Structure formats: structure tokens, C-alpha cells
C-alpha positions in Angstrom: 34.7 110.0 122.5 37.5 107.8 123.6 41.1 109.1 123.2 42.5 107.6 120.2 45.3 104.8 120.7 48.6 106.3 119.9 50.4 104.5 117.2 53.9 103.2 117.8 56.9 105.0 117.3 58.4 104.0 114.0 61.6 101.9 114.6 64.9 103.0 113.9 67.0 100.7 111.7 69.3 98.8 113.5 72.9 99.8 113.5 75.3 97.5 111.6 76.9 95.1 113.9 80.6 95.8 114.5 82.8 93.3 113.2 84.3 90.7 115.7 87.6 91.0 117.0 90.3 89.2 115.6 90.5 85.5 116.9 87.0 85.3 117.8 84.3 83.5 116.0 82.9 85.8 113.2 86.3 87.3 112.6 87.8 87.3 109.1 89.2 83.8 108.7 86.4 82.1 110.5 87.8 80.0 113.3 89.1 81.4 116.5 93.0 81.9 116.8 94.6 81.6 120.3 95.9 84.7 121.9 99.3 85.9 120.4 98.8 83.9 117.5 100.1 85.7 114.3 97.6 87.4 112.2 97.2 86.0 108.5 99.6 87.4 106.0 98.5 89.7 103.6 100.5 89.9 100.1 101.6 93.1 98.9 99.6 94.3 96.0 100.6 92.1 92.8 102.3 89.4 94.8 100.5 86.1 95.0 101.2 84.1 98.4 102.3 80.5 98.1 101.2 77.8 100.4 103.9 76.0 102.7 103.2 72.9 100.6 103.8 74.8 97.4 107.2 76.0 98.6 108.3 72.6 99.9 108.2 71.5 96.2 110.9 73.7 95.1 114.2 71.9 96.0 117.0 74.4 96.6 120.5 73.0 96.9 124.2 74.1 97.1 126.1 73.5 93.8 129.5 74.1 92.8 130.6 75.9 89.7 132.5 73.5 87.6 133.3 75.7 84.6 131.5 78.7 82.8 131.4 80.2 79.2 129.8 82.9 77.5 126.9 81.9 75.4 127.7 82.0 71.8 124.4 83.2 70.6 123.7 85.8 73.5 125.5 88.6 74.9 123.8 88.5 78.4 124.0 84.8 78.8 126.5 82.3 80.6 126.4 78.5 80.3 127.4 77.1 83.7 128.4 73.3 84.2 127.7 72.8 87.9 128.0 69.8 90.3 125.2 69.2 92.6 126.0 66.4 95.0 127.3 63.6 92.6 125.5 65.0 89.5 126.7 67.4 87.0 124.2 69.4 85.1 124.1 72.7 83.0 122.3 75.9 83.7 122.0 79.1 81.7 122.0 82.2 83.4 121.5 85.9 82.6 124.5 87.2 84.4 127.1 87.8 81.9 127.3 91.6 82.4 128.1 91.3 86.2 130.5 88.1 86.3 133.2 86.7 84.0 133.4 82.8 83.5 136.7 83.0 85.5 135.0 84.9 88.6 132.2 82.0 88.5 134.5 79.0 88.3 134.9 77.3 92.0 132.1 79.2 93.6 129.2 77.7 95.6 126.0 79.1 94.5 122.5 78.1 95.3 120.1 76.7 92.7 116.6 75.6 92.1 117.5 72.0 91.5 114.2 70.6 90.4 113.0 73.1 87.7 111.6 71.9 84.4 114.5 72.0 81.7 114.4 75.0 79.3 115.9 75.8 76.1 117.7 79.2 76.1 119.0 80.6 72.6 119.6 76.8 71.9 121.2 75.6 75.2 119.4 73.5 77.6 119.1 74.9 81.1 118.5 72.4 83.8 118.1 74.5 86.8 118.1 78.1 88.0 120.7 80.1 90.1 119.7 82.4 92.6 120.6 86.2 92.6 119.5 89.3 93.9 119.2 92.6 92.2 120.8 95.7 93.9 119.2 99.0 94.1 122.0 100.5 91.6 121.3 97.8 89.2 124.1 95.5 90.2 123.6 91.8 90.9 124.9 89.4 93.8 124.7 85.6 93.8 122.8 84.0 96.5 125.8 81.8 98.2 126.7 80.3 101.2 128.6 82.5 104.0 131.3 79.8 104.3 132.6 76.6 102.5 129.9 74.2 102.1 129.7 71.0 99.8 127.6 70.8 96.9 124.4 69.2 97.0 123.1 70.3 100.3 119.4 71.1 100.6 118.7 74.6 101.7 116.3 75.2 104.3 
């Protein structure tokens, strides 16, 4: 009698391939990155990233506050007349609890100059000023660190 032919040993399943190191083909993002290139940014949870092209569409400019007045129908709003270059326009901002109209007049602020107009409690707003909220609940306007003419593009 002949010896039976031994059956081949069962193959072990192949281990999953290790991911390719960043910057190499097959890495997340696809195309290879040159050495030292920044890794793609990830947004914090709940924050959507905007492209550079989207950001460039926003026109930030310096503006001089010509005058300011309390909004007659809203305790938190101030109506500002601002000069952006040679143009005068009105914006409405929710900063009344932080600044009096007298504190605003004559200041140079940073505004979004190409925001679609909106009506706030019956008053048209043609832009938006930029401000930062402080950890203690206070507020500070975004401005220049020295004198600057109105209408300059912020970059």
C-alpha cells in the first residue's frame, strides 16, 4: 500500500496591509506629498472647513465709524453709519451692552463689506463688524493697531 499524500496545510488568512505612511501613494489624501509638507488640516468637531477660494470671496475692510445711535426698537442693537473708502453705509450690530454710541464714533473697525443686506428690527444692515467674545462674557471690536484710512482691504 502506498502512503497517502499529505494534504496541504490550511492557509492562514493574510494579515491586513498596514496603511501607507503619510505622503506615499495609498496614504489618506491620495497623491504623494513632498517631505516636510504640512499634513491636511482637520476641523474640530462641529466646525466646517472653508476653501481658500471661499474665504477670498469675503471682503474684509477697514471702516471709520462716522456716527452711532441706539436702535429705537432693540435694547442690544446699535445703528452705525460707517465710511468704507468713499462710500457711506449703515450696519446694525448687537454691541449696545458693551459700547456706547460715543465710544464708537471715530473708531476704525474691521467690517465684512460684501455681506448681503439684512433687516434687523426694521433697520437695514449692509455689512457686519468683527468682534471677539472674551471668556468673561465681554466683547472687543477687531480693529487696527494704529491709525489706518478707511476702505483698506484686510488680508
